[in-house]
NUFIKOL-738191 format. One record per atom (N, C-alpha, C): residue number from 0; residue in three letters; atom name; x, y, z. Coordinates in pm, whole numbers, plus 50000, padded with zeros to 5 digits. Atoms other than C-alpha are relative to their C-alpha. Example, Ala and Ser with C-alpha at 12.3 -4.5 7.8 and 13.67 -1.06 7.14 Angstrom:
! residues 2
i: 0	aa: ALA	at: N	east: 50089	north: 49881	up: 50000 $
i: 0	aa: ALA	at: CA	east: 51230	north: 49550	up: 50780 $
i: 0	aa: ALA	at: C	east: 50090	north: 50120	up: 50000 $
i: 1	aa: SER	at: N	east: 49918	north: 49881	up: 49994 $
i: 1	aa: SER	at: CA	east: 51367	north: 49894	up: 50714 $
i: 1	aa: SER	at: C	east: 49923	north: 50109	up: 50073 $
This chain:
! residues 104
i: 0	aa: MET	at: N	east: 49927	north: 50115	up: 49990 $
i: 0	aa: MET	at: CA	east: 49769	north: 76607	up: 11773 $
i: 0	aa: MET	at: C	east: 49931	north: 49852	up: 50072 $
i: 1	aa: ASN	at: N	east: 50056	north: 50130	up: 49936 $
i: 1	aa: ASN	at: CA	east: 49509	north: 76344	up: 11876 $
i: 1	aa: ASN	at: C	east: 49986	north: 49901	up: 49880 $
i: 2	aa: LYS	at: N	east: 50022	north: 50098	up: 50125 $
i: 2	aa: LYS	at: CA	east: 49552	north: 76147	up: 11544 $
i: 2	aa: LYS	at: C	east: 50111	north: 49893	up: 50056 $
i: 3	aa: TYR	at: N	east: 49899	north: 50122	up: 49983 $
i: 3	aa: TYR	at: CA	east: 49836	north: 75981	up: 11713 $
i: 3	aa: TYR	at: C	east: 50009	north: 49968	up: 50134 $
i: 4	aa: LYS	at: N	east: 50050	north: 50053	up: 49872 $
i: 4	aa: LYS	at: CA	east: 49683	north: 75887	up: 12045 $
i: 4	aa: LYS	at: C	east: 50006	north: 49897	up: 50027 $
i: 5	aa: ASP	at: N	east: 49988	north: 50175	up: 49942 $
i: 5	aa: ASP	at: CA	east: 49810	north: 75577	up: 12249 $
i: 5	aa: ASP	at: C	east: 49876	north: 49944	up: 50032 $
i: 6	aa: THR	at: N	east: 50142	north: 50093	up: 49943 $
i: 6	aa: THR	at: CA	east: 49472	north: 75348	up: 12234 $
i: 6	aa: THR	at: C	east: 50046	north: 49843	up: 50046 $
i: 7	aa: SER	at: N	east: 49961	north: 50150	up: 50022 $
i: 7	aa: SER	at: CA	east: 49674	north: 75048	up: 12273 $
i: 7	aa: SER	at: C	east: 49962	north: 49946	up: 50187 $
i: 8	aa: GLY	at: N	east: 49997	north: 50069	up: 49863 $
i: 8	aa: GLY	at: CA	east: 49646	north: 75035	up: 12697 $
i: 8	aa: GLY	at: C	east: 50114	north: 49977	up: 50034 $
i: 9	aa: ARG	at: N	east: 49876	north: 50071	up: 49947 $
i: 9	aa: ARG	at: CA	east: 49977	north: 74974	up: 12755 $
i: 9	aa: ARG	at: C	east: 50049	north: 50129	up: 50103 $
i: 10	aa: LYS	at: N	east: 49939	north: 49867	up: 49912 $
i: 10	aa: LYS	at: CA	east: 50155	north: 75192	up: 13036 $
i: 10	aa: LYS	at: C	east: 50084	north: 50076	up: 49944 $
i: 11	aa: SER	at: N	east: 49934	north: 49920	up: 50069 $
i: 11	aa: SER	at: CA	east: 50330	north: 75468	up: 12898 $
i: 11	aa: SER	at: C	east: 50184	north: 50039	up: 50095 $
i: 12	aa: ASN	at: N	east: 49897	north: 49947	up: 49927 $
i: 12	aa: ASN	at: CA	east: 50584	north: 75517	up: 13181 $
i: 12	aa: ASN	at: C	east: 50086	north: 49892	up: 49981 $
i: 13	aa: ILE	at: N	east: 49880	north: 50094	up: 50057 $
i: 13	aa: ILE	at: CA	east: 50950	north: 75310	up: 13167 $
i: 13	aa: ILE	at: C	east: 50057	north: 49955	up: 50175 $
i: 14	aa: SER	at: N	east: 49972	north: 50067	up: 49916 $
i: 14	aa: SER	at: CA	east: 51038	north: 75061	up: 13415 $
i: 14	aa: SER	at: C	east: 50080	north: 49905	up: 49992 $
i: 15	aa: PRO	at: N	east: 49913	north: 50133	up: 50027 $
i: 15	aa: PRO	at: CA	east: 51271	north: 74815	up: 13502 $
i: 15	aa: PRO	at: C	east: 49975	north: 49885	up: 49986 $
i: 16	aa: LEU	at: N	east: 50013	north: 50133	up: 50007 $
i: 16	aa: LEU	at: CA	east: 51291	north: 74487	up: 13369 $
i: 16	aa: LEU	at: C	east: 49998	north: 49906	up: 50124 $
i: 17	aa: LYS	at: N	east: 50046	north: 50102	up: 49837 $
i: 17	aa: LYS	at: CA	east: 51280	north: 74312	up: 13745 $
i: 17	aa: LYS	at: C	east: 49874	north: 50002	up: 50023 $
i: 18	aa: ASP	at: N	east: 50156	north: 49961	up: 49940 $
i: 18	aa: ASP	at: CA	east: 51010	north: 74517	up: 13830 $
i: 18	aa: ASP	at: C	east: 49885	north: 49919	up: 49883 $
i: 19	aa: VAL	at: N	east: 50098	north: 50103	up: 50102 $
i: 19	aa: VAL	at: CA	east: 50829	north: 74374	up: 13508 $
i: 19	aa: VAL	at: C	east: 49990	north: 49891	up: 50004 $
i: 20	aa: PHE	at: N	east: 49974	north: 50163	up: 49995 $
i: 20	aa: PHE	at: CA	east: 50916	north: 74037	up: 13537 $
i: 20	aa: PHE	at: C	east: 49939	north: 49959	up: 50133 $
i: 21	aa: GLU	at: N	east: 50073	north: 50040	up: 49923 $
i: 21	aa: GLU	at: CA	east: 50802	north: 74015	up: 13883 $
i: 21	aa: GLU	at: C	east: 49872	north: 50017	up: 50022 $
i: 22	aa: GLU	at: N	east: 50157	north: 50000	up: 50048 $
i: 22	aa: GLU	at: CA	east: 50473	north: 74170	up: 13810 $
i: 22	aa: GLU	at: C	east: 49937	north: 49953	up: 49876 $
i: 23	aa: LEU	at: N	east: 50088	north: 50082	up: 50089 $
i: 23	aa: LEU	at: CA	east: 50378	north: 73961	up: 13543 $
i: 23	aa: LEU	at: C	east: 50020	north: 49853	up: 50073 $
i: 24	aa: LEU	at: N	east: 49996	north: 50140	up: 49893 $
i: 24	aa: LEU	at: CA	east: 50505	north: 73627	up: 13778 $
i: 24	aa: LEU	at: C	east: 49863	north: 50044	up: 50081 $
i: 25	aa: LYS	at: N	east: 50125	north: 49994	up: 49917 $
i: 25	aa: LYS	at: CA	east: 50206	north: 73773	up: 14010 $
i: 25	aa: LYS	at: C	east: 49912	north: 49997	up: 49919 $
i: 26	aa: ALA	at: N	east: 50115	north: 49975	up: 50075 $
i: 26	aa: ALA	at: CA	east: 49974	north: 73848	up: 13736 $
i: 26	aa: ALA	at: C	east: 49965	north: 49862	up: 49992 $
i: 27	aa: TYR	at: N	east: 50044	north: 50154	up: 50056 $
i: 27	aa: TYR	at: CA	east: 49960	north: 73488	up: 13603 $
i: 27	aa: TYR	at: C	east: 50041	north: 49856	up: 50135 $
i: 28	aa: ALA	at: N	east: 50011	north: 50114	up: 49882 $
i: 28	aa: ALA	at: CA	east: 50030	north: 73324	up: 13985 $
i: 28	aa: ALA	at: C	east: 50137	north: 49894	up: 49940 $
i: 29	aa: LEU	at: N	east: 49877	north: 50071	up: 50015 $
i: 29	aa: LEU	at: CA	east: 50382	north: 73202	up: 13888 $
i: 29	aa: LEU	at: C	east: 50142	north: 50001	up: 50057 $
i: 30	aa: GLN	at: N	east: 49908	north: 49970	up: 49892 $
i: 30	aa: GLN	at: CA	east: 50581	north: 73325	up: 14167 $
i: 30	aa: GLN	at: C	east: 50068	north: 49930	up: 50053 $
i: 31	aa: ASP	at: N	east: 49968	north: 50110	up: 49922 $
i: 31	aa: ASP	at: CA	east: 50571	north: 73021	up: 14385 $
i: 31	aa: ASP	at: C	east: 50077	north: 49901	up: 49917 $
i: 32	aa: ARG	at: N	east: 49939	north: 50104	up: 50085 $
i: 32	aa: ARG	at: CA	east: 50666	north: 72795	up: 14062 $
i: 32	aa: ARG	at: C	east: 50123	north: 50056	up: 49994 $
i: 33	aa: PHE	at: N	east: 49886	north: 49942	up: 50062 $
i: 33	aa: PHE	at: CA	east: 50928	north: 73038	up: 13982 $
i: 33	aa: PHE	at: C	east: 50122	north: 49987	up: 50116 $
i: 34	aa: ASN	at: N	east: 49901	north: 49990	up: 49921 $
i: 34	aa: ASN	at: CA	east: 51101	north: 73043	up: 14331 $
i: 34	aa: ASN	at: C	east: 50020	north: 49831	up: 50055 $
i: 35	aa: GLU	at: N	east: 49968	north: 50146	up: 49993 $
i: 35	aa: GLU	at: CA	east: 51078	north: 72656	up: 14347 $
i: 35	aa: GLU	at: C	east: 50108	north: 49937	up: 49911 $
i: 36	aa: ARG	at: N	east: 49903	north: 50030	up: 50136 $
i: 36	aa: ARG	at: CA	east: 51272	north: 72633	up: 14010 $
i: 36	aa: ARG	at: C	east: 50113	north: 50069	up: 50067 $
i: 37	aa: LYS	at: N	east: 49855	north: 49963	up: 49955 $
i: 37	aa: LYS	at: CA	east: 51540	north: 72847	up: 14166 $
i: 37	aa: LYS	at: C	east: 50035	north: 49957	up: 50132 $
i: 38	aa: VAL	at: N	east: 49962	north: 50070	up: 49873 $
i: 38	aa: VAL	at: CA	east: 51571	north: 72667	up: 14501 $
i: 38	aa: VAL	at: C	east: 50080	north: 49847	up: 49918 $
i: 39	aa: ILE	at: N	east: 49962	north: 50099	up: 50089 $
i: 39	aa: ILE	at: CA	east: 51636	north: 72342	up: 14271 $
i: 39	aa: ILE	at: C	east: 50144	north: 50050	up: 49934 $
i: 40	aa: SER	at: N	east: 49877	north: 49975	up: 50049 $
i: 40	aa: SER	at: CA	east: 51892	north: 72543	up: 14066 $
i: 40	aa: SER	at: C	east: 50120	north: 50036	up: 50044 $
i: 41	aa: SER	at: N	east: 49872	north: 49964	up: 49904 $
i: 41	aa: SER	at: CA	east: 52095	north: 72674	up: 14350 $
i: 41	aa: SER	at: C	east: 50011	north: 49914	up: 50102 $
i: 42	aa: TRP	at: N	east: 49986	north: 50095	up: 49908 $
i: 42	aa: TRP	at: CA	east: 52061	north: 72366	up: 14552 $
i: 42	aa: TRP	at: C	east: 50176	north: 49985	up: 50032 $
i: 43	aa: GLY	at: N	east: 49885	north: 50003	up: 49965 $
i: 43	aa: GLY	at: CA	east: 52429	north: 72324	up: 14531 $
i: 43	aa: GLY	at: C	east: 50096	north: 50138	up: 50069 $
i: 44	aa: GLU	at: N	east: 49946	north: 49862	up: 49926 $
i: 44	aa: GLU	at: CA	east: 52527	north: 72687	up: 14634 $
i: 44	aa: GLU	at: C	east: 49958	north: 50035	up: 50124 $
i: 45	aa: ILE	at: N	east: 50030	north: 49980	up: 49850 $
i: 45	aa: ILE	at: CA	east: 52308	north: 72674	up: 14941 $
i: 45	aa: ILE	at: C	east: 50071	north: 49917	up: 50099 $
i: 46	aa: MET	at: N	east: 49984	north: 50091	up: 49934 $
i: 46	aa: MET	at: CA	east: 52447	north: 72329	up: 15056 $
i: 46	aa: MET	at: C	east: 50136	north: 49982	up: 49968 $
i: 47	aa: GLY	at: N	east: 49875	north: 50045	up: 49993 $
i: 47	aa: GLY	at: CA	east: 52773	north: 72314	up: 14923 $
i: 47	aa: GLY	at: C	east: 50018	north: 49900	up: 49905 $
i: 48	aa: ASP	at: N	east: 49968	north: 50121	up: 50111 $
i: 48	aa: ASP	at: CA	east: 52975	north: 72094	up: 14681 $
i: 48	aa: ASP	at: C	east: 49967	north: 49839	up: 50075 $
i: 49	aa: THR	at: N	east: 50018	north: 50141	up: 49957 $
i: 49	aa: THR	at: CA	east: 52999	north: 71770	up: 14909 $
i: 49	aa: THR	at: C	east: 49845	north: 49947	up: 50017 $
i: 50	aa: VAL	at: N	east: 50134	north: 50030	up: 50001 $
i: 50	aa: VAL	at: CA	east: 52633	north: 71768	up: 14943 $
i: 50	aa: VAL	at: C	east: 49914	north: 49978	up: 49842 $
i: 51	aa: ALA	at: N	east: 50002	north: 49985	up: 50145 $
i: 51	aa: ALA	at: CA	east: 52561	north: 71865	up: 14609 $
i: 51	aa: ALA	at: C	east: 50061	north: 49894	up: 49887 $
i: 52	aa: LYS	at: N	east: 49980	north: 50125	up: 50112 $
i: 52	aa: LYS	at: CA	east: 52750	north: 71585	up: 14428 $
i: 52	aa: LYS	at: C	east: 49960	north: 49900	up: 50021 $
i: 53	aa: ARG	at: N	east: 50062	north: 50124	up: 49984 $
i: 53	aa: ARG	at: CA	east: 52587	north: 71338	up: 14642 $
i: 53	aa: ARG	at: C	east: 49850	north: 50005	up: 49978 $
i: 54	aa: THR	at: N	east: 50152	north: 50005	up: 50037 $
i: 54	aa: THR	at: CA	east: 52238	north: 71473	up: 14548 $
i: 54	aa: THR	at: C	east: 49996	north: 49914	up: 49861 $
i: 55	aa: SER	at: N	east: 50009	north: 50030	up: 50134 $
i: 55	aa: SER	at: CA	east: 52119	north: 71264	up: 14257 $
i: 55	aa: SER	at: C	east: 49858	north: 50042	up: 49972 $
i: 56	aa: GLU	at: N	east: 50144	north: 49960	up: 50077 $
i: 56	aa: GLU	at: CA	east: 51762	north: 71406	up: 14217 $
i: 56	aa: GLU	at: C	east: 49906	north: 50099	up: 50092 $
i: 57	aa: LEU	at: N	east: 50069	north: 49871	up: 49918 $
i: 57	aa: LEU	at: CA	east: 51584	north: 71714	up: 14337 $
i: 57	aa: LEU	at: C	east: 49843	north: 50037	up: 49946 $
i: 58	aa: SER	at: N	east: 50144	north: 49947	up: 50065 $
i: 58	aa: SER	at: CA	east: 51195	north: 71781	up: 14280 $
i: 58	aa: SER	at: C	east: 49945	north: 50099	up: 50128 $
i: 59	aa: VAL	at: N	east: 50106	north: 49956	up: 49923 $
i: 59	aa: VAL	at: CA	east: 50910	north: 71984	up: 14415 $
i: 59	aa: VAL	at: C	east: 49885	north: 49996	up: 49969 $
i: 60	aa: LYS	at: N	east: 50126	north: 50022	up: 50043 $
i: 60	aa: LYS	at: CA	east: 50592	north: 71916	up: 14470 $
i: 60	aa: LYS	at: C	east: 49897	north: 50033	up: 50145 $
i: 61	aa: ASP	at: N	east: 50085	north: 49933	up: 49886 $
i: 61	aa: ASP	at: CA	east: 50300	north: 72103	up: 14701 $
i: 61	aa: ASP	at: C	east: 50095	north: 50040	up: 50133 $
i: 62	aa: LYS	at: N	east: 49923	north: 49946	up: 49878 $
i: 62	aa: LYS	at: CA	east: 50591	north: 72296	up: 14885 $
i: 62	aa: LYS	at: C	east: 50065	north: 49905	up: 50062 $
i: 63	aa: LYS	at: N	east: 49882	north: 50089	up: 49947 $
i: 63	aa: LYS	at: CA	east: 50789	north: 72015	up: 14948 $
i: 63	aa: LYS	at: C	east: 50105	north: 49956	up: 49911 $
i: 64	aa: LEU	at: N	east: 49878	north: 50054	up: 50088 $
i: 64	aa: LEU	at: CA	east: 51135	north: 71950	up: 14824 $
i: 64	aa: LEU	at: C	east: 50034	north: 49852	up: 50034 $
i: 65	aa: TYR	at: N	east: 49988	north: 50141	up: 50015 $
i: 65	aa: TYR	at: CA	east: 51219	north: 71579	up: 14768 $
i: 65	aa: TYR	at: C	east: 50134	north: 50008	up: 49946 $
i: 66	aa: VAL	at: N	east: 49862	north: 50015	up: 50027 $
i: 66	aa: VAL	at: CA	east: 51613	north: 71544	up: 14774 $
i: 66	aa: VAL	at: C	east: 50041	north: 49859	up: 50038 $
i: 67	aa: LYS	at: N	east: 49940	north: 50126	up: 50018 $
i: 67	aa: LYS	at: CA	east: 51735	north: 71190	up: 14654 $
i: 67	aa: LYS	at: C	east: 50156	north: 50031	up: 50065 $
i: 68	aa: LEU	at: N	east: 49893	north: 49978	up: 49956 $
i: 68	aa: LEU	at: CA	east: 52076	north: 71143	up: 14826 $
i: 68	aa: LEU	at: C	east: 50060	north: 49839	up: 49963 $
i: 69	aa: SER	at: N	east: 49924	north: 50128	up: 50033 $
i: 69	aa: SER	at: CA	east: 52348	north: 70868	up: 14728 $
i: 69	aa: SER	at: C	east: 50073	north: 49965	up: 50112 $
i: 70	aa: SER	at: N	east: 49951	north: 50023	up: 49894 $
i: 70	aa: SER	at: CA	east: 52481	north: 70896	up: 15054 $
i: 70	aa: SER	at: C	east: 49953	north: 49971	up: 50169 $
i: 71	aa: GLY	at: N	east: 50064	north: 49977	up: 49872 $
i: 71	aa: GLY	at: CA	east: 52369	north: 70743	up: 15402 $
i: 71	aa: GLY	at: C	east: 50012	north: 50094	up: 50075 $
i: 72	aa: PRO	at: N	east: 49927	north: 49929	up: 49872 $
i: 72	aa: PRO	at: CA	east: 52585	north: 70937	up: 15651 $
i: 72	aa: PRO	at: C	east: 49961	north: 50121	up: 49987 $
i: 73	aa: ILE	at: N	east: 50045	north: 49852	up: 50040 $
i: 73	aa: ILE	at: CA	east: 52489	north: 71262	up: 15452 $
i: 73	aa: ILE	at: C	east: 49851	north: 50012	up: 50005 $
i: 74	aa: LYS	at: N	east: 50176	north: 50009	up: 49971 $
i: 74	aa: LYS	at: CA	east: 52127	north: 71182	up: 15464 $
i: 74	aa: LYS	at: C	east: 49954	north: 49994	up: 50111 $
i: 75	aa: LYS	at: N	east: 50004	north: 50009	up: 49858 $
i: 75	aa: LYS	at: CA	east: 52140	north: 71120	up: 15821 $
i: 75	aa: LYS	at: C	east: 50016	north: 50115	up: 50084 $
i: 76	aa: GLU	at: N	east: 49955	north: 49838	up: 49933 $
i: 76	aa: GLU	at: CA	east: 52292	north: 71462	up: 15913 $
i: 76	aa: GLU	at: C	east: 49919	north: 50095	up: 49935 $
i: 77	aa: LEU	at: N	east: 50112	north: 49916	up: 50064 $
i: 77	aa: LEU	at: CA	east: 52073	north: 71621	up: 15687 $
i: 77	aa: LEU	at: C	east: 49857	north: 50008	up: 50049 $
i: 78	aa: MET	at: N	east: 50126	north: 50049	up: 49959 $
i: 78	aa: MET	at: CA	east: 51786	north: 71466	up: 15837 $
i: 78	aa: MET	at: C	east: 50001	north: 50053	up: 50137 $
i: 79	aa: MET	at: N	east: 49998	north: 49918	up: 49864 $
i: 79	aa: MET	at: CA	east: 51897	north: 71620	up: 16187 $
i: 79	aa: MET	at: C	east: 50014	north: 50122	up: 49971 $
i: 80	aa: ASN	at: N	east: 49998	north: 49812	up: 50008 $
i: 80	aa: ASN	at: CA	east: 51952	north: 71954	up: 16056 $
i: 80	aa: ASN	at: C	east: 49893	north: 50028	up: 49928 $
i: 81	aa: LYS	at: N	east: 50117	north: 49967	up: 50088 $
i: 81	aa: LYS	at: CA	east: 51641	north: 71971	up: 15858 $
i: 81	aa: LYS	at: C	east: 49949	north: 50137	up: 49994 $
i: 82	aa: SER	at: N	east: 50046	north: 49883	up: 50011 $
i: 82	aa: SER	at: CA	east: 51531	north: 72289	up: 16013 $
i: 82	aa: SER	at: C	east: 50106	north: 50103	up: 49958 $
i: 83	aa: LYS	at: N	east: 49900	north: 49900	up: 50017 $
i: 83	aa: LYS	at: CA	east: 51869	north: 72480	up: 15981 $
i: 83	aa: LYS	at: C	east: 49970	north: 49995	up: 49819 $
i: 84	aa: VAL	at: N	east: 49963	north: 49971	up: 50102 $
i: 84	aa: VAL	at: CA	east: 51840	north: 72377	up: 15602 $
i: 84	aa: VAL	at: C	east: 49865	north: 50091	up: 49929 $
i: 85	aa: LEU	at: N	east: 50089	north: 49914	up: 50001 $
i: 85	aa: LEU	at: CA	east: 51469	north: 72498	up: 15592 $
i: 85	aa: LEU	at: C	east: 50026	north: 50146	up: 50015 $
i: 86	aa: GLN	at: N	east: 49940	north: 49867	up: 49994 $
i: 86	aa: GLN	at: CA	east: 51614	north: 72838	up: 15731 $
i: 86	aa: GLN	at: C	east: 50047	north: 50058	up: 49888 $
i: 87	aa: LEU	at: N	east: 49941	north: 49926	up: 50122 $
i: 87	aa: LEU	at: CA	east: 51870	north: 72867	up: 15457 $
i: 87	aa: LEU	at: C	east: 49915	north: 50039	up: 49904 $
i: 88	aa: ILE	at: N	east: 50083	north: 50018	up: 50118 $
i: 88	aa: ILE	at: CA	east: 51607	north: 72818	up: 15201 $
i: 88	aa: ILE	at: C	east: 49927	north: 50115	up: 50015 $
i: 89	aa: ALA	at: N	east: 50099	north: 49905	up: 49977 $
i: 89	aa: ALA	at: CA	east: 51373	north: 73055	up: 15385 $
i: 89	aa: ALA	at: C	east: 50093	north: 50162	up: 49952 $
i: 90	aa: GLU	at: N	east: 49916	north: 49885	up: 50010 $
i: 90	aa: GLU	at: CA	east: 51637	north: 73316	up: 15415 $
i: 90	aa: GLU	at: C	east: 50040	north: 50055	up: 49839 $
i: 91	aa: LYS	at: N	east: 49942	north: 49951	up: 50118 $
i: 91	aa: LYS	at: CA	east: 51741	north: 73317	up: 15026 $
i: 91	aa: LYS	at: C	east: 49847	north: 50050	up: 49924 $
i: 92	aa: PHE	at: N	east: 50101	north: 49990	up: 50086 $
i: 92	aa: PHE	at: CA	east: 51389	north: 73280	up: 14879 $
i: 92	aa: PHE	at: C	east: 49899	north: 50029	up: 50052 $
i: 93	aa: GLY	at: N	east: 50108	north: 49984	up: 49929 $
i: 93	aa: GLY	at: CA	east: 51131	north: 73346	up: 15138 $
i: 93	aa: GLY	at: C	east: 49936	north: 49888	up: 50091 $
i: 94	aa: PRO	at: N	east: 50054	north: 50079	up: 49922 $
i: 94	aa: PRO	at: CA	east: 50938	north: 73198	up: 15408 $
i: 94	aa: PRO	at: C	east: 49899	north: 49879	up: 49961 $
i: 95	aa: ASN	at: N	east: 50106	north: 50087	up: 50043 $
i: 95	aa: ASN	at: CA	east: 50696	north: 73035	up: 15221 $
i: 95	aa: ASN	at: C	east: 50017	north: 49911	up: 49883 $
i: 96	aa: THR	at: N	east: 49937	north: 50061	up: 50144 $
i: 96	aa: THR	at: CA	east: 50889	north: 72898	up: 14910 $
i: 96	aa: THR	at: C	east: 49990	north: 49830	up: 50075 $
i: 97	aa: ILE	at: N	east: 49975	north: 50140	up: 49994 $
i: 97	aa: ILE	at: CA	east: 50962	north: 72556	up: 15050 $
i: 97	aa: ILE	at: C	east: 49932	north: 49981	up: 50163 $
i: 98	aa: GLU	at: N	east: 50045	north: 50003	up: 49899 $
i: 98	aa: GLU	at: CA	east: 50753	north: 72433	up: 15354 $
i: 98	aa: GLU	at: C	east: 50066	north: 49886	up: 50109 $
i: 99	aa: ASP	at: N	east: 49958	north: 50112	up: 49931 $
i: 99	aa: ASP	at: CA	east: 50876	north: 72086	up: 15426 $
i: 99	aa: ASP	at: C	east: 50114	north: 49923	up: 49914 $
i: 100	aa: ILE	at: N	east: 49901	north: 50101	up: 50073 $
i: 100	aa: ILE	at: CA	east: 51179	north: 71851	up: 15323 $
i: 100	aa: ILE	at: C	east: 49989	north: 49849	up: 50006 $
i: 101	aa: LEU	at: N	east: 49986	north: 50152	up: 49987 $
i: 101	aa: LEU	at: CA	east: 51212	north: 71477	up: 15235 $
i: 101	aa: LEU	at: C	east: 50109	north: 49971	up: 49953 $
i: 102	aa: PHE	at: N	east: 49871	north: 50076	up: 50068 $
i: 102	aa: PHE	at: CA	east: 51545	north: 71307	up: 15219 $
i: 102	aa: PHE	at: C	east: 49977	north: 49881	up: 49966 $
i: 103	aa: LEU	at: N	east: 50016	north: 50138	up: 50062 $
i: 103	aa: LEU	at: CA	east: 51531	north: 71000	up: 15021 $
i: 103	aa: LEU	at: C	east: 50136	north: 49961	up: 49964 $
């Protein structure tokens, strides 16, 4: 039965899609970028509706989260609680996903 031997180099075992996806992200060095996008997409869930509604723009560059807010008092409050916001992000997405936050 060597006639039908698999020579494609693929793994023959079955793995969950989640594990395969994470392995793929690591192989192509995309894990950090993927986590950064997850932070942006779940900003409202992390910070709540009040902050999310007053957030006009979010972006990440060099592990720094840039948050543009339309409310001065909320901006001041978040600046005073910057370490708490970083802690919330680290708990949900890992400690090295976002290293600093700049409120604009």
